[in-house]
C-alpha positions in Angstrom: 103.6 -0.9 -86.5 105.5 -2.5 -89.4 108.0 -4.0 -87.0 105.2 -5.4 -84.7 103.5 -6.8 -87.8 106.7 -8.5 -88.8 107.1 -10.0 -85.4 103.6 -11.4 -85.4 104.0 -12.8 -88.9 107.3 -14.4 -87.9 106.2 -15.9 -84.6 104.7 -19.1 -86.1 108.0 -19.8 -87.9 109.9 -19.4 -84.6 107.5 -21.7 -82.8 107.7 -24.3 -85.6 111.5 -24.2 -85.5 111.4 -24.6 -81.7 109.1 -27.7 -82.0 111.8 -29.5 -83.9 114.9 -27.9 -82.2 114.1 -29.5 -78.9 113.5 -33.2 -78.5 112.6 -33.3 -74.8 109.6 -35.5 -74.3 107.1 -35.2 -71.4 103.9 -37.1 -70.7 100.4 -36.4 -71.7 97.4 -35.9 -69.4 98.0 -39.3 -67.7 100.6 -37.4 -65.6 97.6 -36.1 -63.6 96.8 -39.6 -62.4 100.0 -41.6 -62.5 103.1 -41.3 -60.3 106.5 -40.2 -61.8 107.7 -43.8 -61.4 104.7 -45.2 -63.2 105.1 -42.7 -66.0 108.8 -43.5 -66.5 108.1 -47.3 -66.4 105.2 -46.9 -68.9 107.3 -44.9 -71.3 110.3 -47.3 -71.2 108.2 -50.4 -72.1 107.6 -50.9 -75.9 104.0 -50.0 -76.9 101.7 -52.9 -77.4 100.3 -53.6 -80.9 96.9 -52.0 -81.2 96.1 -53.9 -84.4 96.6 -57.2 -82.6 94.3 -56.0 -79.8 91.6 -55.3 -82.4 92.1 -58.7 -84.0 92.0 -60.5 -80.6 88.7 -58.7 -79.8 87.3 -58.6 -83.3 83.7 -59.4 -82.2 83.5 -56.6 -79.7 85.5 -54.2 -82.0 83.0 -54.8 -84.8 80.0 -54.4 -82.6 81.1 -51.1 -81.0 82.3 -49.8 -84.4 78.8 -50.4 -85.8 77.2 -48.7 -82.8 79.5 -45.7 -83.2 79.0 -45.3 -87.0 75.2 -45.8 -86.5 75.1 -43.1 -83.8 77.1 -40.7 -86.0 74.7 -41.1 -88.9 71.7 -40.6 -86.6 73.1 -37.4 -85.1 73.9 -36.2 -88.6 70.4 -36.7 -89.9 68.8 -35.2 -86.8 71.1 -32.2 -87.1 69.8 -31.3 -90.6 66.1 -31.4 -89.9 65.0 -28.0 -91.2 62.2 -27.5 -88.5 64.8 -28.1 -85.8 67.2 -25.7 -87.4 64.6 -23.0 -87.6 63.4 -23.6 -84.0 66.9 -23.3 -82.6 68.2 -20.6 -84.9 67.2 -17.6 -82.7 69.1 -19.2 -79.7 72.2 -19.9 -81.8 72.2 -16.3 -83.1 72.2 -14.9 -79.6 74.7 -17.5 -78.3 77.2 -16.8 -81.2 77.6 -13.2 -80.1 79.0 -14.2 -76.7 81.2 -17.1 -77.9 84.4 -14.9 -78.3 83.9 -13.6 -74.8 83.6 -17.1 -73.3 86.8 -18.2 -75.2 88.7 -15.1 -74.1 87.7 -15.4 -70.4 88.5 -19.1 -70.4 92.1 -18.5 -71.5 92.5 -15.6 -69.1 91.3 -17.7 -66.1 93.7 -20.4 -67.3 96.6 -18.0 -67.1 95.6 -16.9 -63.6 95.4 -20.5 -62.5 98.9 -21.2 -64.0 100.2 -18.3 -61.9 98.5 -19.6 -58.7 99.7 -23.2 -59.2 103.1 -22.2 -60.4 103.0 -24.2 -63.5 102.5 -23.3 -67.2 99.6 -25.0 -69.0 99.7 -28.1 -66.8 101.2 -29.3 -63.4 103.8 -31.4 -65.3 105.4 -28.1 -66.5 106.4 -26.2 -63.3 107.5 -22.6 -63.9 110.7 -23.0 -61.9 111.9 -25.8 -64.2 111.6 -23.4 -67.2 112.3 -20.0 -65.8 114.4 -20.7 -62.7 115.1 -17.5 -60.7 112.8 -15.5 -63.0 109.8 -17.5 -61.8 108.5 -14.7 -59.5 108.6 -12.2 -62.4 107.0 -14.7 -64.8 104.2 -15.3 -62.2 103.5 -11.6 -62.1 103.4 -11.5 -65.9 100.9 -14.4 -66.0 98.7 -12.6 -63.5 98.8 -9.4 -65.6 98.2 -11.3 -68.9 95.3 -13.2 -67.3 93.6 -10.0 -66.0 94.1 -8.1 -69.3 92.7 -10.9 -71.4 89.7 -11.5 -69.1 88.6 -7.8 -69.1 89.7 -7.2 -72.6 92.2 -4.4 -71.9 95.0 -4.2 -74.5 94.3 -7.8 -75.4 96.7 -7.8 -78.4 99.6 -6.7 -76.2 98.8 -9.4 -73.6 98.5 -12.0 -76.4 101.9 -11.0 -77.8 103.5 -11.6 -74.5 101.6 -14.9 -74.1 102.9 -15.9 -77.6 106.5 -15.2 -76.5 105.9 -17.4 -73.4 104.4 -20.2 -75.5 107.4 -20.0 -77.8 109.7 -20.4 -74.8 107.7 -23.4 -73.6 108.0 -25.0 -77.1 111.7 -24.5 -77.0 112.0 -26.3 -73.7 109.4 -29.0 -74.2 109.3 -29.5 -78.0 106.5 -31.4 -79.7 104.8 -32.1 -76.4 103.5 -28.5 -76.5 101.0 -29.7 -79.2 99.1 -30.9 -76.2 98.5 -27.3 -75.3 98.2 -25.8 -78.8 94.7 -24.8 -77.9 96.3 -21.9 -76.0 98.1 -20.9 -79.2 94.8 -20.9 -81.1 93.3 -18.4 -78.7 96.5 -16.3 -78.6 96.5 -16.1 -82.4 92.8 -15.1 -82.4 93.5 -12.3 -79.8 96.4 -11.1 -81.9 94.3 -10.9 -85.0 91.0 -9.5 -83.8 91.8 -8.2 -80.3 89.3 -8.4 -77.4 86.4 -8.3 -79.9 83.1 -6.9 -78.7 82.5 -7.1 -74.9 85.6 -5.7 -73.4 87.0 -2.9 -71.2 88.6 -1.4 -74.3 85.2 -1.2 -76.1 83.5 0.2 -73.0 86.1 2.9 -72.5 86.0 3.9 -76.2 82.2 4.0 -76.1 82.3 6.2 -73.0 84.6 8.6 -74.8 82.2 8.6 -77.7 84.4 6.9 -80.3 85.4 3.5 -81.5 88.5 1.8 -80.2 91.5 3.2 -81.9 92.9 1.0 -84.7 95.3 1.7 -87.5 94.1 1.3 -91.0 96.2 -1.8 -91.4 94.7 -3.4 -88.2 91.2 -2.6 -89.4 91.8 -4.2 -92.8 93.5 -7.2 -91.1 90.6 -7.6 -88.6 88.0 -7.5 -91.4 89.8 -10.2 -93.3 90.6 -12.6 -90.5 87.6 -12.2 -88.3 85.6 -14.9 -90.2 88.4 -17.4 -89.8 89.2 -16.6 -86.1 87.0 -19.4 -84.7 88.2 -21.8 -87.4 91.8 -21.2 -86.1 90.6 -21.8 -82.5 88.6 -24.9 -83.5 91.5 -26.5 -85.5 94.0 -25.8 -82.7 91.7 -27.3 -80.1 91.1 -30.4 -82.2 94.8 -30.9 -82.8 95.5 -30.7 -79.0 92.9 -33.4 -78.4 94.3 -35.7 -81.1 97.9 -35.3 -80.0 97.2 -35.8 -76.3 95.3 -39.0 -77.1 97.8 -40.3 -79.6 100.7 -39.6 -77.3 99.3 -41.5 -74.2 97.1 -44.1 -75.9 99.0 -44.9 -79.1 102.7 -43.9 -79.1 103.1 -44.6 -75.4 100.0 -46.6 -74.9 101.3 -48.2 -71.7 100.5 -44.9 -70.0 96.8 -45.6 -70.8 97.1 -49.2 -69.9 98.7 -48.4 -66.5 95.8 -46.0 -65.8 93.2 -48.7 -66.7 94.9 -51.2 -64.4 95.5 -48.7 -61.6 91.8 -47.7 -61.4 90.5 -51.2 -62.2 88.5 -49.9 -65.2 88.6 -53.3 -66.9 86.8 -54.8 -63.9 84.4 -51.9 -63.7 83.5 -51.8 -67.4 83.9 -55.4 -68.2 86.4 -55.0 -71.0 89.9 -56.4 -71.6 92.4 -53.6 -70.5 94.2 -53.3 -73.8 90.9 -53.1 -75.6 89.8 -50.3 -73.3 92.9 -48.3 -74.2 92.2 -48.9 -77.9 88.6 -47.8 -77.6 89.5 -44.7 -75.6 92.1 -43.7 -78.2 89.7 -44.1 -81.1 86.9 -42.1 -79.4 89.2 -39.2 -78.5 90.9 -39.1 -81.9 87.6 -39.2 -83.6 86.3 -36.3 -81.4 89.4 -34.3 -82.2 89.1 -35.0 -85.9 85.5 -34.0 -86.0 86.3 -30.7 -84.3 89.3 -30.0 -86.7 87.2 -30.5 -89.8 84.0 -29.1 -88.3 81.8 -32.1 -88.6 79.1 -32.7 -86.0 80.9 -29.9 -84.1 78.4 -29.3 -81.4 77.8 -33.0 -80.8 81.6 -33.7 -80.6 82.0 -30.8 -78.2 79.1 -31.9 -76.0 80.4 -35.5 -76.0 83.9 -34.3 -75.1 82.5 -32.3 -72.2 80.7 -35.4 -71.0 83.8 -37.5 -71.4 85.9 -34.9 -69.6 83.5 -34.5 -66.6 83.3 -38.3 -66.1 87.1 -38.4 -66.1 87.5 -35.5 -63.7 84.9 -37.1 -61.3 86.2 -40.6 -61.5 90.0 -40.0 -61.4 89.8 -37.0 -59.1 92.1 -35.1 -61.5 93.5 -31.6 -60.9 90.8 -29.3 -62.3 92.8 -26.2 -63.2 94.6 -27.5 -66.3 91.3 -28.6 -67.6 89.7 -25.1 -67.5 90.6 -24.4 -71.1 89.3 -27.9 -72.1 86.0 -27.0 -70.4 85.6 -23.5 -71.7 86.7 -23.7 -75.3 84.1 -26.5 -76.3 81.4 -24.3 -74.7 82.5 -21.5 -76.9 82.5 -23.8 -80.0 79.0 -25.0 -79.1 77.8 -21.4 -78.9 79.5 -20.2 -82.1 78.6 -23.2 -84.2 79.8 -23.7 -87.7 82.2 -21.2 -89.3 82.4 -21.0 -93.1 85.6 -23.0 -93.1 84.1 -26.1 -91.4 82.7 -29.0 -93.5 79.1 -28.7 -92.4 79.3 -24.9 -92.4 80.6 -25.0 -96.0 78.3 -27.7 -97.4 75.2 -27.8 -95.2 74.6 -24.2 -94.1 71.6 -23.0 -96.1 70.9 -19.3 -96.0 70.9 -18.3 -92.3 70.2 -21.8 -90.9 72.9 -24.3 -89.9 73.0 -28.0 -88.6 71.9 -28.2 -85.0 74.5 -30.7 -83.7 
């Protein structure tokens, strides 16, 4: 157990080293709608100045900034209406119990989808490019991990293998894997607290008339980290949103611009193309930041789900890499505010919490 504990504790250090050891750069989610030629061209062109875009469209920028800030304040004050908090409290209590299950099953299904589509995390990362002749074996491992995580059977062992695979991906793809750090968040949660509640392990243990076996160390660890498990998942998910948006709409913002032009979004929405990229970047980064800090968490998650569904419908994107982006926000909505979130720390009074 001591050796396993050391490996778990050392894993984040290995992953961090791999982030900076490999400088390979891929593309963000725009790879789902742009061709390889368009991606290469967009990345080779210097990024346009977003401050100049804001200045050139100062009137529209100021107007939409005011609307956004006004909406945020309205949502905030609606969220802390005590009568509304009391009315929805019973629902939130029931929903919270099932949030870990939703998050776990979401990640498990994502692993199965990765095996089926022969790509890890997204279609731009084919298994063959990373594992070569080992691809068939890795496919079998992904299927096994996915099934184990979904049903909650030796979830920690499955998560440990998943952590090793994520480390390999970081070694090959470097900082780009921050796009998929939401996987790492759930992997860490599974390592720390296991399948948690509704699982095959719990069912088998109950059938045998005893609790699932845990060493004293794991019991103490689980008791300490359980309250912060959803904070870990929330922060990792928010970081993934911020990085994906910053990559394709700020650092290599021509990726976003090419997408706007390709689908004639400027004509459809009536905005200048560069301004659309700027607006989308701000919205996505704000959503990610709200989730990271736990501010208007449910509203940010709901809005992101809406934003994602519109994108999937309009662009006809591949659905499977978005499974985790659909499921984790649902789990966050169900779980609500953990004690490490801003609103959970400052605005949670007794048993009631902000609604949105």
